[in-house]
Steps between C-alpha positions, in 0.01 A plus 500: 500500500719367782711189441418195714691475826754217501676374812824313427595238760867403513593223744847494653671226694862577582587595141477878531746564214258350247212684665681833466563439129139393447353803679725738307375353172138541614563861600596569136169383349295748297173406673442746781205382709673226695627434851776262606467267798818329615427198718789352697440138593687501830852531357768416756751743352511878452229501229238691698737774613644551151167489315318726745778756481535489121128491412342697783239651264354157422282280720705248699348196671688263728338156542729401789581156360558326168141417412566396140387640166122495541477626859772760447333642190161485669623750759552747216183402311285553808651845553433587135137386513439705814664801332255489208725356228350415161778253422772321693826409329699220660862542395794280597796691637739328255344677202568817304212667319493706182363856531178433309425153639233610748326743266456226239360253752254750645392626156421146390313428822294817472407413140407143595295499823454122487875448555587449866869407494765632263867424452779649290742326270783386727857463379812376673805713568643386164186606315354154441133428560423368848272213401325504838326828419214308334394147589202275452296355780659155548306182424575159650737390216711809574606345828647198327638658182598845628565460873528123542724232343383584147708819497815287523379248243402765241636844598322676211168318514180672390373547854796723586446701181127523567550623855716795391302578180810410297443516126161669526564834666776738394438763772441773243132572567292498816307178560314306765709245688435281801780589740747788508819528701468601863801727452277770349120498517264795464177400676173690483385580853142417405622144439688488831189608687316212335763226545672615819874536552768253397473156661754499785520122530799495264831656597687560175363311197185462286326815625423608143356154423266533798406853395405361159265248661329786682476712184344206310200521731436864411414678176851641469784386276881512507700668224862546396578846361836463317536873427557529875840360590713432807830326572498220757838397636329206666555285807804694619452368854417139407784257443464239229549214748326646801312198630300713742363685198423169327309386808308828515408472132367148558294616799352779289430256217327262738280781636412634155408160361307376801304822561454647153524215248295188442781247454666566837775270616543306175686796354705540819626142459621583148687803631653301789610231254670765290688639800602149609622408152693823460651466847599142431662592169692787662617278787613227258679756285686640802591150617640401159686829472659452842593141412669619181711751693628241750 
């Protein structure tokens, strides 16, 4: 019996060194019926030349401009669907996979046909659990206690713990979750044909939250399979104080809440308040530090 065909979509923007490391790790997997699609999102450096030359046996797609996470990955997803894929794996280029990670995801999916989206256990470069690999669908209080001012008032409040399944899931056995990390998602093509491609109205953030809202309307579920494991270096191209990134995250949040959730702008106000408070505290801290030096 033939194994299901999996197309692996790896999106590159400028950072071809991470992409090379990621592709090499995928090439070492022990699952054989897969194809790799490298999508370059209009890099303005030598990425295309280097990646085409190094990985000429794989599919290469050039979008021509930086279209963001959803649109960039959609270029690869569309190719995979047209090529007859059974599953599409979206994989961030700043990851390294273990040799058996794909086999374990596919085996679980094949044994559980009601599962539409699967994710591995994700660890950081130091081996710690990446808590974003399993999250709950946020409720309105989340946007005060987890995203808004409440996170500064009580940093370890129960809403933060609830969101990341802290204290109730040890990532030892497979289980249903709401949202998995967009850094590695195995998606059943039957589900994609039902829901459509990723929503391209966001550029960089909350795509997996939007995917969850689409999955909720189907008969499929989302599962973490901890026996499958990858390493995620994480946000290598995003600076901690990149205010353009902060603005983009707020735009994505606004779109997600206003188009996919019932409480809309109320939650956005909580998030904006959090950013304003944090920015004010940082500015005051810098001012006092400068005053002390003079």
